[in-house]
Structure formats: C-alpha cells, structure tokens
C-alpha positions in Angstrom: 69.0 166.4 159.5 69.0 162.6 159.4 65.5 162.6 157.9 66.0 165.6 155.6 66.4 163.5 152.4 63.2 161.5 153.1 61.3 164.6 153.9 62.6 166.4 150.8 61.6 163.5 148.6 58.1 163.4 150.2 57.7 167.1 149.8 58.7 167.2 146.2 56.7 164.2 145.3 53.6 165.6 147.1 54.0 168.9 145.3 54.2 167.2 141.9 51.2 165.1 142.8 49.2 168.2 143.8 50.2 169.9 140.6 49.1 166.8 138.6 45.8 166.7 140.5 45.1 170.4 139.9 45.9 170.2 136.2 43.9 167.0 135.9 40.8 168.7 137.4 41.3 171.7 135.2 41.6 169.4 132.2 38.5 167.4 133.2 36.5 170.6 133.7 37.7 171.9 130.3 36.9 168.6 128.8 33.4 168.7 130.4 32.9 172.2 129.0 34.0 171.1 125.5 31.9 168.0 125.6 28.8 170.0 126.7 29.4 172.4 123.8 29.9 169.5 121.4 26.7 167.9 122.7 24.8 171.1 122.4 25.9 171.5 118.8 25.1 167.9 118.2 21.6 168.3 119.7 21.0 171.6 117.8 22.0 169.8 114.6 19.5 167.0 115.3 16.8 169.6 116.0 17.5 171.5 112.8 17.4 168.2 110.9 13.9 167.6 112.3 13.0 171.2 111.4 14.3 170.7 107.8 12.3 167.4 107.5 9.2 169.0 108.8 9.6 172.0 106.5 10.1 169.8 103.5 7.0 167.8 104.2 5.0 170.9 104.8 6.1 172.4 101.4 5.1 169.2 99.6 1.7 169.2 101.2 1.5 165.4 101.9 3.2 165.6 105.3 1.2 164.9 108.4 1.5 164.5 112.1 2.0 160.8 111.7 5.1 161.5 109.6 6.5 163.9 112.2 6.0 161.3 114.9 7.8 158.8 112.7 10.7 161.2 112.3 11.0 161.8 116.0 10.9 158.1 116.7 13.6 157.5 114.1 15.7 160.2 115.6 15.4 158.6 119.1 16.9 155.3 117.7 20.3 157.0 117.5 22.6 155.4 120.3 23.3 158.8 121.7 19.7 159.9 121.9 17.6 159.1 125.0 14.3 160.8 123.9 12.9 163.4 121.5 9.7 165.4 122.1 7.7 168.3 120.9 5.7 170.5 123.3 3.5 173.6 122.6 3.3 176.8 124.6 0.5 175.4 126.6 2.7 172.7 128.0 1.1 169.8 126.1 3.3 167.2 124.4 2.4 167.1 120.8 4.9 164.4 119.7 7.3 162.2 121.6 9.7 159.3 121.0 7.7 157.5 123.6 4.1 157.6 122.2 2.6 157.0 125.6 3.6 160.5 126.6 1.8 162.2 123.7 -1.1 164.4 125.0 0.4 164.8 128.5 0.3 168.4 129.7 2.9 170.1 131.9 0.9 172.3 134.3 3.8 173.3 136.5 7.4 172.5 137.3 10.8 173.0 135.8 9.9 171.8 132.3 7.0 174.3 131.9 9.3 177.1 133.1 11.9 176.0 130.6 9.3 176.0 127.8 8.2 179.5 128.5 11.8 180.7 128.8 12.8 179.2 125.5 9.7 180.6 123.8 10.3 184.1 125.3 14.0 184.3 124.5 14.0 182.3 121.2 17.4 180.8 122.3 18.1 177.1 123.1 18.6 176.0 126.7 20.7 173.0 127.8 21.1 171.4 131.2 21.8 168.0 132.8 19.1 165.8 134.2 19.8 163.0 136.7 17.5 160.0 136.1 16.3 157.7 139.0 18.5 154.9 137.7 21.6 157.1 138.3 22.2 158.0 134.6 22.8 161.6 133.5 21.0 163.0 130.5 21.9 166.1 128.7 18.8 168.0 127.6 18.4 170.6 124.9 15.3 172.7 124.6 15.0 174.8 121.4 12.2 176.7 119.6 10.8 174.5 116.8 10.5 176.5 113.5 9.5 174.2 110.7 7.8 176.9 108.5 9.5 178.3 105.4 9.9 182.0 104.8 7.3 181.9 102.0 4.6 181.0 104.6 1.8 182.8 102.8 2.1 180.9 99.6 2.5 177.7 101.4 -0.5 178.5 103.6 -2.8 179.1 100.6 -1.7 175.7 99.1 -2.0 173.9 102.5 -5.6 175.0 103.0 -6.7 172.9 100.1 -5.6 169.7 101.8 -6.6 167.9 105.0 -3.0 167.3 106.0 -2.1 170.9 105.4 -5.0 172.2 107.5 -4.0 169.8 110.4 -0.4 171.1 110.3 -1.5 174.7 110.2 -3.7 174.0 113.3 -0.9 172.1 115.0 2.0 174.5 114.6 2.0 177.9 115.9 3.2 180.3 113.2 4.6 182.5 115.9 7.1 179.8 116.8 5.5 179.0 120.2 6.3 175.2 120.1 9.5 173.8 121.6 11.4 170.7 120.6 13.3 169.0 123.5 16.0 166.5 123.0 17.7 164.2 125.6 21.2 163.0 124.8 23.0 160.2 126.6 26.2 161.0 128.6 27.6 157.4 128.7 30.3 158.0 126.1 31.1 161.3 127.7 31.4 159.6 131.1 33.6 156.9 129.6 35.9 159.6 128.2 36.0 161.4 131.5 36.7 158.1 133.3 39.6 157.5 130.8 40.9 161.0 131.5 40.8 160.4 135.2 42.6 157.0 134.8 45.1 158.7 132.5 45.6 161.5 135.0 46.1 159.0 137.8 48.6 157.1 135.7 50.4 160.3 134.8 50.4 161.3 138.4 51.9 158.0 139.5 54.5 158.3 136.8 55.4 161.9 137.7 55.4 160.9 141.4 57.8 158.0 140.7 59.9 160.1 138.3 60.0 163.0 140.6 60.8 160.9 143.6 63.5 159.0 141.7 64.9 162.4 140.4 65.1 163.8 143.9 66.5 160.5 145.2 69.0 160.6 142.4 70.0 164.1 143.3 70.5 163.1 146.9 72.4 160.0 145.8 74.7 162.1 143.6 75.1 164.7 146.3 75.9 162.0 148.9 78.2 160.3 146.5 80.0 163.6 145.9 80.1 164.3 149.7 81.3 160.7 150.3 84.0 161.0 147.6 85.1 164.4 148.9 85.2 163.1 152.4 87.2 160.0 151.3 89.6 162.3 149.4 90.0 164.4 152.4 90.5 161.4 154.7 92.9 159.9 152.1 94.9 163.1 152.0 94.8 163.5 155.7 95.9 159.9 156.2 98.6 160.2 153.7 99.9 163.4 155.3 99.8 161.7 158.8 101.7 158.8 157.4 104.3 160.9 155.6 104.7 163.1 158.7 105.2 160.2 161.0 108.7 160.0 162.5 108.5 156.2 162.4 108.1 154.0 159.4 104.9 152.1 158.7 104.4 149.0 156.7 101.1 147.0 156.1 101.3 143.3 155.2 98.4 141.3 153.8 97.4 137.8 154.7 99.8 136.3 152.1 102.6 138.0 154.0 103.4 140.4 151.2 104.0 144.1 151.7 100.9 146.1 150.6 101.7 149.7 151.6 104.4 151.8 153.3 105.2 155.4 154.1 108.3 157.3 152.9 110.0 156.9 156.3 109.9 153.2 156.0 111.9 153.4 152.8 114.4 155.7 154.5 114.7 153.5 157.7 115.1 150.3 155.7 117.3 152.0 153.1 115.3 150.5 150.3 113.7 151.8 147.1 110.1 151.3 146.1 111.0 148.6 143.7 112.7 146.7 146.5 109.5 146.8 148.6 106.5 146.6 146.3 104.8 143.2 146.6 107.8 141.6 148.3 107.4 139.0 151.0 108.1 140.5 154.4 110.6 137.8 155.2 112.8 139.1 152.4 113.0 142.5 154.2 112.5 141.8 157.9 112.7 138.7 160.0 109.1 138.9 161.1 107.3 136.0 159.5 106.6 134.1 162.7 105.4 137.3 164.5 103.0 138.3 161.7 101.5 134.8 161.5 100.9 134.9 165.2 99.2 138.3 164.9 97.0 137.1 162.0 95.9 134.1 164.1 95.2 136.2 167.3 93.5 139.5 166.6 94.2 140.8 170.1 98.0 140.3 170.2 100.6 143.0 169.8 104.2 141.9 169.5 107.4 143.9 169.8 110.8 142.9 168.6 114.2 144.5 168.0 116.4 143.4 165.1 119.7 144.4 163.5 119.8 144.5 159.7 122.7 145.1 157.3 122.1 147.5 154.5 124.2 145.9 151.8 127.3 148.0 152.3 125.3 150.9 153.8 126.0 150.0 157.4 123.9 148.3 160.0 120.7 149.5 161.5 119.0 148.6 164.8 115.2 148.6 164.4 112.5 148.4 167.1 109.5 146.8 165.5 105.9 146.7 166.7 103.5 144.2 165.0 99.8 144.6 165.4 96.7 143.2 163.6 95.0 145.2 160.8 91.4 144.5 161.9 88.4 144.2 159.6 85.2 145.8 160.9 83.0 143.3 159.1 84.7 140.3 160.5 86.8 139.4 163.5 89.5 137.9 161.3 92.4 140.3 160.7 92.9 141.3 157.1 96.6 141.9 157.6 99.2 143.3 159.9 100.7 146.7 160.6 104.4 147.0 161.3 105.7 150.1 163.0 109.5 150.7 162.5 111.5 152.9 164.9 115.2 153.5 164.0 117.1 152.8 167.1 120.5 152.9 165.4 121.7 156.3 166.9 120.4 155.3 170.4 122.1 151.9 170.3 125.3 153.4 168.9 125.3 156.0 171.7 124.6 153.2 174.2 127.4 151.2 172.8 129.7 154.2 172.8 128.9 154.8 176.4 129.6 151.2 177.3 132.8 151.2 175.2 133.9 154.4 176.8 133.3 153.1 180.2 135.0 149.8 179.3 137.9 151.6 177.7 138.3 154.0 180.6 138.4 151.2 183.1 140.8 149.3 180.8 142.9 152.4 180.4 143.2 152.8 184.2 144.0 149.2 184.6 146.5 149.2 181.7 148.3 152.3 183.1 148.7 150.6 186.5 149.8 147.3 185.0 152.2 149.1 182.6 153.9 150.9 185.4 154.2 147.8 187.5 155.5 145.7 184.5 157.9 148.3 183.0 160.3 148.5 186.0 160.8 144.7 186.3 161.3 144.5 182.5 164.0 147.2 182.6 165.7 145.2 185.4 165.4 141.9 183.5 166.8 143.6 180.4 169.7 145.0 182.4 170.6 141.7 184.0 170.5 139.9 180.6 172.9 142.5 179.1 175.1 142.2 182.2 175.3 138.4 182.0 176.0 138.6 178.2 179.1 140.8 178.9 180.1 139.0 182.1 179.8 135.4 181.2 181.4 133.5 178.3 178.2 132.1 176.8 178.0 129.4 174.2 176.6 130.5 170.8 173.3 128.8 171.5 173.0 130.4 174.9 173.8 133.7 173.4 171.0 133.3 170.9 168.6 132.6 173.8 169.7 135.7 175.6 169.2 137.8 172.4 165.7 136.3 172.1 165.0 137.3 175.7 166.1 140.9 174.9 163.9 140.9 171.8 160.8 139.8 173.7 161.6 142.3 176.5 161.7 145.1 173.9 158.4 143.8 172.4 156.8 144.0 175.8 158.2 147.5 176.3 156.6 148.5 173.0 153.2 147.0 174.1 153.5 148.8 177.4 154.3 152.1 175.6 151.2 151.7 173.4 149.1 150.9 176.5 150.3 154.1 178.1 149.7 156.0 174.9 146.1 154.6 174.8 145.4 155.1 178.5 146.8 158.6 178.7 146.7 160.0 175.2 148.7 163.2 174.6 146.7 166.3 174.1 146.9 167.2 170.4 148.9 170.2 169.4 146.7 171.6 166.6 148.1 173.4 163.6 146.6 174.3 160.2 147.7 171.6 157.9 146.9 170.2 154.4 145.7 166.6 154.7 147.2 165.9 151.3 150.7 166.8 152.6 150.3 164.5 155.6 149.1 161.6 153.3 152.0 162.1 150.9 154.4 162.0 153.8 152.9 158.7 155.1 153.0 157.2 151.6 156.7 158.0 151.3 157.4 156.4 154.7 155.7 153.1 153.8 156.7 153.0 150.1 159.7 150.7 150.7 157.6 148.2 152.7 155.0 148.2 150.0 157.5 147.5 147.3 158.9 144.6 149.3 155.4 143.2 149.6 154.7 143.7 145.9 151.9 146.2 146.6 151.5 149.4 144.7 150.2 152.5 146.5 148.1 154.9 144.4 147.1 158.4 145.5 144.1 159.5 143.6 144.1 163.0 142.1 142.3 165.3 144.6 140.3 168.5 144.2 142.4 171.6 144.5 139.7 173.2 146.5 139.9 170.8 149.4 139.6 172.5 152.8 142.5 172.7 155.2 142.3 170.9 158.5 143.3 171.8 162.1 145.1 168.7 163.4 148.1 167.4 165.3 150.5 166.5 162.5 152.3 163.8 164.4 149.2 162.1 165.7 147.5 162.2 162.3 150.7 160.8 160.7 150.4 157.9 163.2 146.8 157.4 162.1 147.4 157.2 158.4 150.6 155.1 158.9 148.7 152.6 160.9 145.9 152.4 158.3 148.4 152.1 155.4 150.4 149.4 157.1 147.3 147.4 157.8 146.2 147.8 154.2 149.6 146.7 152.8 149.7 143.7 155.0 146.1 142.7 154.0 146.7 143.2 150.2 148.1 140.3 148.2 151.2 140.8 146.1 150.5 142.4 142.7 147.4 144.3 143.9 147.0 148.0 144.7 146.1 150.2 147.7 144.5 153.4 146.8 144.1 156.6 148.8 141.5 159.3 147.8 140.9 162.7 149.4 137.3 164.0 148.8 135.1 166.7 150.1 131.6 166.0 151.4 128.4 167.9 150.8 128.6 169.5 154.2 132.2 170.8 153.8 134.1 168.0 155.7 137.1 166.2 154.4 137.3 162.4 153.9 140.5 160.3 153.5 139.4 157.0 152.0 141.9 154.1 152.0 140.9 151.0 150.0 142.7 147.7 149.6 142.1 144.5 147.6 142.5 142.1 150.6 140.3 139.3 151.7 138.0 141.6 153.6 136.7 141.5 157.2 133.9 139.2 158.3 130.9 141.1 159.3 131.0 139.7 162.9 134.5 141.2 163.3 133.8 144.7 162.0 132.3 145.9 165.3 135.4 144.6 167.2 138.1 146.2 165.0 138.6 149.2 167.4 138.4 147.2 170.6 141.8 147.0 172.5 143.7 143.8 172.1 141.4 142.5 169.3 143.6 141.5 166.3 143.4 138.9 163.6 147.2 139.1 163.1 149.5 136.5 164.7 151.9 139.2 165.8 149.4 142.0 166.4 148.8 143.7 169.7 145.3 144.8 168.9 146.1 148.4 170.0 146.8 150.1 166.7 143.3 150.7 165.5 142.1 151.4 169.1 144.7 154.2 169.3 143.7 155.4 165.8 140.1 155.8 166.8 141.1 157.5 170.0 143.2 160.1 168.1 140.5 160.7 165.5 137.8 161.2 168.1 140.1 163.6 169.9 140.1 165.7 166.8 136.3 165.6 166.6 136.4 163.3 163.5 134.9 160.0 162.6 136.3 156.7 161.2 134.1 154.1 159.4 134.9 150.7 157.9 133.2 149.2 154.9 134.1 145.6 154.1 132.8 142.5 152.4 134.5 139.2 152.6 136.5 138.7 149.3 136.0 142.3 148.2 138.6 144.2 150.2 138.3 146.8 152.9 137.7 150.5 152.9 138.7 152.8 155.9 137.0 156.2 155.8 138.5 159.0 158.0 136.3 162.1 158.2 137.9 165.3 159.5 136.4 168.7 160.2 137.5 171.6 158.0 139.4 174.5 159.4 137.1 177.6 159.6 138.6 181.1 159.8 137.7 182.9 163.0 135.2 185.7 162.7 137.7 188.5 163.4 139.9 187.1 160.6 137.3 186.4 158.0 135.8 189.8 158.5 139.1 191.6 158.4 139.3 192.5 154.7 140.8 195.4 152.9 138.7 197.6 150.7 139.8 195.6 147.7 138.3 192.5 149.2 141.6 190.8 150.0 141.7 188.6 153.2 144.5 188.7 155.7 147.1 186.0 155.1 147.2 183.0 157.5 150.4 181.0 157.8 150.3 177.3 157.3 153.0 175.2 158.8 
C-alpha cells in the first residue's frame, strides 16, 4: 500500500505512452501509405508528361530519338527524380537519364519480370528499391503510350520522313514499351523523421501531463484524507479536552495563555475575555514554574495554590506544569497546565479537622465549665454575703459590685461553652422564616435606633417555601447575626434583610451591612471558637450559630470586602410534604391541611 501511488503513476504513464506509440506507428504507416500514393501519382504525372511530349513531337514529324533522350534527361534533373528510362518488351533500354545505360539488355531478374508484368496487365507497378549506399528509391513502371488515336493518319505522314520512320521502328504500336521512373525518398524520410520526433515529443508531453495529472489526483486525495484526518483528530481532541474532568491551559513561550478547555474557565471562574491572550501571572502564580519547565524539557512540576474569585469565594487548585514539546526541536514550544479543583476536598478536610478540634474543645470546655461554675457560684455567694454583713465604704461597695458583674459575665461565658459543647437537640416545627425574621427585627429594633442604624426588610416572594426548624434556635441565629451587623454598621447607615428562593428550591436569608468589612485573612476564622475582633466579645456567638445551622442541615456563608460591608447568607432546606400527605387528595384535587405553629 505504501508504493501504490508510485505504481499507479507508473502504470498510467506507461499506458499513455503505449497508446501514444501505437497511434504514432499507425499515423506513420498511414503517412507512408499516403506518401506512396502521392509519389505514385507524381510519378505517373511525370510519365504522362513524357508521353504527351513524345506524342506532340510525333504529330509534328520533326521529333526524333535524340529529342526523347533530351526530355528524359531534363526530367531526371528534377530534385525528386533519381532516374528515368525507357525499356522495350525485349528488355533492352532504349533511353535513359544515364546515357551509359542505353542499349543494355535485361535478360533475367526482377526488372525483366516487372517489364513483362506491366506489359501484360497494362497497369503501372510501384515498389521501393534499396540502393547500395543505403538510400531508398521509389520506382514506378508504366506502359509508355506516346501514339495518338489517329495513328493511321500520322503513320502515313511519318513514312515520308526519316525521323518518322525511326520512331515507327522504335516504338511498338501495341504498347510493348515500359517507362520506368525512380523517385527519391529523402523528403519523405525527413517528413517521417519529423513525425517520429513529433510523436516522441507528444509522448513525452502526454507522459509528463499524465503523470502530473495522476500525481495531482493523489495529492488532492491525500490532501483530502489529511484534512479529514486532521478534522477528525481536531474534533476528537476537542471532545477529549471538553470531556476532561480537569481544566487544561496551554501557555506559549511569551508566558501568555494560548488555549484552554471549558473546565478551565469553570474552575478559574473566569470568562473567555478574561483569559484570551492574558499573561499567566495575571491568572495563576506560576510564572517561575513555567520558566523552569521551558528551560528544562524533562521537568514536570506540581503546585497547590489558593485563589480568590473576586467575591465568588476561594478555590484550592492542584496544578501540574509540564513542557509542551516540539517534535522538530528539543526546545519546548510552551507549557501545559493541568488544573484540578481541590476545593471540596480541602473544605472536607478542613471540616474534619475543625470538627475534631471542636469536639476536643467541646469536651475540654464542658469539663472546665463544670469545674469553674461551682467555685464561681461560691464566690458570688460570699461577695453577696459580705455586702450584707459588712458596712462597706462606697468605694469598696463599687468594687464588690464589679466583682459580681465579672462573675456574672464568666457565668454567661460558661453557659455559652456548655451550649456549644452540648447543643440541645432541635425541636423541629413547620415555620415561616419570614415570621422568625420579623420577630428578631422587633427584638433588636430599639438597639438599632440607639445606634442610629435603620433595619430594612426587603419585600419577599409570597411563594417562599416553609422550613422545618427549631424556632428558638433559629431566633438565636438571626439575633446574633443582626446584633453583629448593627454593631459593625456606622450611624446613619442601613442593615438590610432579604429572603429569597434559590433555583433548587432552598431558602436563603441574606443579611447585609455597610460596615468596614472583614479582612480576607479573618473570614476563615469567623466561626472558630473564641475568635473575635470585638473588645468585649467572647468569640462563641458565630461558632454557636454555625453549629445550630449545621444541626438543621443548612449552610452559612460570608461575603465581605474591606470597606464594602459584609453579607451573611443562611441557607435552609425547604419543608417537603411527606408522601402519604402529598398523595392524600380529595377528588377535587384539594390537599389535606397541615397546621403551622
């Protein structure tokens, strides 16, 4: 199969060459035949001219054998005539263009046989004669008939003259003399040589054109096959890249992004306009690694980075950088970056670590709380006893009151520790989240007014789903979030609350403030126990909030930018009617009523 194009070209070219050769020989043979016919006509015309001249001289009566010899010699001077001769039935040459041959007699051989055949048939004969010098002569033998039809009258007149009597004795009135004419074939050979040269030239042209045509057909076919193969490979490669679970980015030697697959856009949370032609350093911190790969074609580097998606949350990416090799040179033409989204895995790992840490902290906190609460109660009792028993100075009394205040604050911290370490099982009821939010707003409304902050509850969709929650715990969640928002919001600004439904049927309660925002390095620590940026904060409020929400199967997210405020998003699962209730419908399509507390 590898040599099929070459064999096909040779076969087609050979076929064309054979056809050209066959047609050339046919044309040459036809040309030979036409040339022989033309030469025969030409020779017959010469012979008839000699007959006409002889007949004219005979009629005038002053024409002799010398004049016939002169005419023959003049005819032989034609460039195409080799010789002219006249021979009688006895085989004797009567006249010849070469006078030395006059009087010679042909006793036997081909010429004598030809003379007798021509005399017997009365028709001219023609054939080719090869001369000793290699030339070819075309001979024509024809009966010579110089006598007019009115032979009797001419004969009477001719008897009165010597010349006339010589002619009557010379010529046989029964046409038994033969004129033979030899014509040269040089011009004919030149024409045939030109025909052969032209045929060879045409054969070469056809061979070249045919070979080029066949080669062009193979080139076109190969180009089509190559193009189709490339299209198939391009489609296959595109499908492979689009089907990859990982993202892929190629970078050229100028460290600009050349290509990428759709998963890369999704993992990086970017649009095409944000990636096309951009420097890789603007997207990923990989400039040093790519430079190293471009300088060492055998190196493959791995790196894990954390990127922030401009308000879209953070992502953990595992990156593999390898050279994009060029087959024609050992120098890499670029680099390939494989992106694997490790966010979910890292978040799960972090959740496991946090859960283990919180569990250990909860156990420790519970033990410490029990050990501290009893001495604190004793201390508080003794302080109150001494306040009543002793006559204290006003300043001493202020100190004892301060001691009681701090003991109460410690008791509250211990209560929160116990609530965090041993959270109460939620008592779930079907509730409207909007009612819980309205109740919390009324509770903190006075504190908000005192701080100069206005609380706005955005209009909600009447088709919001109900939720199955513990009303007291969820009230604690929203109160904590609202109090934090009020404390973070400067006087004269607003805190807004919006209840929205998501595309998957869940319910979100979004609380937004206009505070100073939270630095990015602190967002991950917000829900850690004892982490607080407030001077008087315990750092347990948001930890308890997250514990309650997770106990309800919900989620809490924080979006914040320094100087642009903070947004807390609480996502709760909707209440779904049980199958036996949803299917229990009367014939009119009315569902059974479900009480909502």
